[in-house]
C-alpha positions as CSV (number, residue, x, y, z in Angstrom):
1,M,0.0,0.0,0.0
2,T,2.9,2.4,0.8
3,D,4.5,1.8,-2.6
4,T,1.2,2.6,-4.4
5,K,0.9,5.8,-2.4
6,R,4.4,6.8,-3.4
7,V,3.7,6.1,-7.1
8,D,0.5,8.2,-6.9
9,D,2.3,11.0,-5.2
10,A,5.1,10.9,-7.8
11,E,2.5,10.9,-10.7
12,R,0.8,13.9,-9.1
13,A,4.1,15.8,-8.8
14,D,4.9,15.0,-12.4
15,A,1.4,16.3,-13.5
16,G,1.8,19.4,-11.5
17,A,5.2,20.1,-13.0
18,S,3.8,19.7,-16.6
19,V,0.9,22.0,-15.8
20,K,3.3,24.7,-14.6
21,G,5.5,24.3,-17.7
22,R,9.0,25.7,-17.4
23,R,10.2,28.6,-15.4
24,R,10.4,31.9,-17.2
25,I,13.5,33.2,-15.5
26,P,15.5,33.5,-18.8
27,L,12.6,35.6,-20.3
28,L,12.5,37.8,-17.2
29,L,16.3,38.3,-17.4
30,A,16.2,39.0,-21.1
31,V,13.4,41.6,-20.8
32,A,15.2,43.2,-17.8
33,G,18.5,43.2,-19.7
34,L,17.0,44.7,-22.8
35,A,15.2,47.5,-20.8
36,Y,18.3,48.2,-18.8
37,T,20.6,48.3,-21.8
38,L,18.3,50.6,-23.8
39,D,18.0,52.9,-20.8
40,L,21.7,53.0,-20.0
41,C,22.8,53.5,-23.7
42,S,20.2,56.2,-24.3
43,K,21.3,58.1,-21.2
44,V,25.0,57.9,-22.1
45,F,24.1,59.2,-25.6
46,V,21.9,62.1,-24.5
47,V,24.3,63.2,-21.8
48,E,27.2,63.2,-24.2
49,K,25.4,64.7,-27.2
50,L,22.4,66.7,-26.0
51,E,23.0,68.0,-22.4
52,F,23.3,71.8,-22.2
53,H,21.8,72.1,-25.7
54,A,18.4,73.3,-26.9
55,P,15.6,70.6,-27.0
56,V,15.5,68.5,-30.1
57,P,12.0,68.0,-31.6
58,V,11.1,64.4,-32.4
59,L,7.4,64.8,-33.1
60,G,7.0,68.6,-33.4
61,T,6.4,70.0,-29.9
62,W,4.5,66.8,-28.8
63,L,7.7,64.8,-28.2
64,E,11.2,66.3,-27.8
65,L,14.5,65.3,-26.4
66,R,15.3,67.6,-23.4
67,V,17.9,66.5,-20.9
68,M,17.0,67.1,-17.3
69,R,18.4,65.8,-14.0
70,N,15.8,64.5,-11.6
71,S,16.6,63.8,-7.9
72,G,13.0,62.8,-7.3
73,A,10.6,60.2,-8.7
74,A,8.5,60.2,-11.8
75,F,6.9,63.6,-12.6
76,G,9.5,65.3,-10.5
77,L,7.8,64.3,-7.2
78,G,9.8,64.0,-4.0
79,G,13.0,65.8,-5.0
80,A,14.2,65.7,-1.4
81,M,13.6,62.0,-1.0
82,T,16.3,60.6,-3.3
83,L,17.6,58.2,-0.7
84,V,14.1,56.8,-0.2
85,F,13.6,56.2,-3.9
86,T,17.0,54.4,-4.0
87,L,15.9,52.1,-1.2
88,I,12.6,51.5,-3.0
89,A,14.4,50.5,-6.2
90,V,16.7,48.1,-4.3
91,T,13.6,46.6,-2.5
92,V,11.8,46.1,-5.8
93,A,14.8,44.4,-7.4
94,V,15.2,42.1,-4.5
95,A,11.5,41.2,-4.4
96,I,11.5,40.4,-8.1
97,V,14.6,38.2,-7.8
98,R,12.8,36.3,-4.9
99,L,9.6,35.9,-7.0
100,A,11.6,34.6,-10.0
101,S,11.8,31.0,-8.6
102,R,7.9,30.8,-8.8
103,L,7.6,32.4,-12.2
104,Y,6.1,30.2,-14.9
105,S,3.9,32.8,-16.7
106,V,5.1,34.6,-19.8
107,P,3.0,37.8,-19.3
108,W,4.3,38.0,-15.7
109,A,7.9,37.4,-16.8
110,I,7.6,40.3,-19.2
111,A,6.0,42.6,-16.7
112,L,8.5,41.8,-13.9
113,G,11.3,42.0,-16.4
114,L,10.3,45.5,-17.4
115,L,9.9,46.5,-13.8
116,L,13.3,45.1,-12.9
117,G,15.1,46.6,-15.9
118,G,13.6,50.0,-15.2
119,A,14.3,49.9,-11.5
120,L,18.0,48.9,-12.2
121,G,18.3,51.7,-14.8
122,N,17.2,54.4,-12.4
123,L,19.1,52.8,-9.5
124,T,22.3,52.9,-11.6
125,D,21.9,56.7,-11.9
126,R,21.2,57.1,-8.2
127,L,24.4,55.1,-7.4
128,F,26.8,56.6,-10.0
129,R,25.7,60.0,-11.1
130,A,26.4,63.2,-9.3
131,P,26.3,63.8,-6.4
132,G,26.6,60.0,-5.9
133,G,26.4,58.1,-2.6
134,L,22.8,56.8,-3.3
135,R,21.7,60.4,-4.0
136,G,22.5,60.7,-7.7
137,A,20.1,62.5,-10.0
138,V,18.4,60.4,-12.7
139,V,18.8,61.5,-16.3
140,D,15.4,62.2,-17.9
141,F,15.1,63.2,-21.6
142,L,11.9,62.1,-23.2
143,A,9.7,65.2,-22.9
144,V,6.0,64.6,-23.7
145,R,4.2,67.9,-24.0
146,G,1.8,68.6,-21.1
147,F,2.8,65.3,-19.4
148,S,6.4,64.8,-18.1
149,V,10.0,64.4,-18.9
150,M,11.0,60.7,-18.5
151,N,13.5,58.1,-19.6
152,F,13.3,54.6,-20.9
153,A,13.6,53.2,-17.4
154,D,10.5,55.2,-16.3
155,W,8.6,53.9,-19.4
156,A,9.6,50.3,-18.6
157,I,8.4,50.7,-15.0
158,V,5.1,52.2,-16.2
159,C,4.6,49.6,-18.9
160,G,5.5,46.8,-16.4
161,G,3.1,48.2,-13.9
162,V,0.3,48.4,-16.4
163,L,0.9,44.8,-17.4
164,I,1.0,43.7,-13.8
165,V,-2.4,45.3,-13.2
166,Y,-3.7,43.7,-16.4
167,C,-2.4,40.2,-15.4
168,S,-4.0,40.7,-11.9
169,F,-7.4,41.7,-13.3
170,R,-7.3,38.7,-15.6
171,G,-6.6,36.5,-12.6
172,W,-3.3,35.2,-14.2
173,E,-0.9,33.8,-11.6
174,L,2.9,33.9,-11.5
175,G,3.0,30.1,-11.2
176,N,0.6,29.2,-14.0
177,A,2.2,28.9,-17.5
178,G,-1.2,28.8,-19.1
179,G,-2.1,32.3,-17.9
180,Q,-5.6,31.8,-16.6
181,P,-6.3,30.1,-13.3
182,G,-6.6,26.3,-13.8
183,E,-5.7,26.5,-17.5
184,V,-3.5,23.7,-18.7
185,P,-0.7,24.8,-21.1
186,A,-0.8,23.4,-24.6
187,E,2.3,21.2,-24.1
188,A,0.8,19.6,-21.0
189,A,-2.6,19.0,-22.8
190,R,-0.8,17.1,-25.6
191,S,0.8,14.6,-23.2
C-alpha cells in the first residue's frame, strides 16, 4: 500500500510540473537586460550629445529630447527623498529576484522584467551619477508635451506596472504557465 501511495504522489508531482511548464527566469532576465541596456545606452548618448543644448524636436512639440536631472521620482515628485527612492528601487529588485523562482507565466515574466530593468536603470543613476552616494540624479530626456520628462527606465516601469495590473485583473498567476487560473498549457494538454 505504501508503494502505491508513493507512485500516486510521484504521478501527481509530475502532472503538477507539466501544468506549470518551465520557469520563465530566462525571459524575465532577457526583458530586464533589454530594458536596462536601452535605458543605459540612451542616457549615455543624450548626456554626451544633448546635455546643455536646446531641446531636439522628435514629433514637433509633442515629443522632444530635453535633458534634465531629476533627484525625485517620476513627474518630479519628491525631490528631497532621493535616498528613499533608491531604497525602494533596491527593494523592488530584491522582491522580483525572490519571486523569480515561482515564475512560470510569460506575461508575468515580461511585466516583472520591465519593472526590474527600469528599477535597475534608475538605480544605476542614483548610485553613480552626481552627487553620488545613493543620491544621484536620474537623467530624464523624453519630454512629452503637457505630461512629463521621463527616460526609458521610467517607461519600462510604467509599462511593467500596467501589465501587472492587467495580469492581476485577468486572474493570471505567477506560477501558471497557461495564464488563466486552472488552465493547462498546450504542451501539457498534448501529453
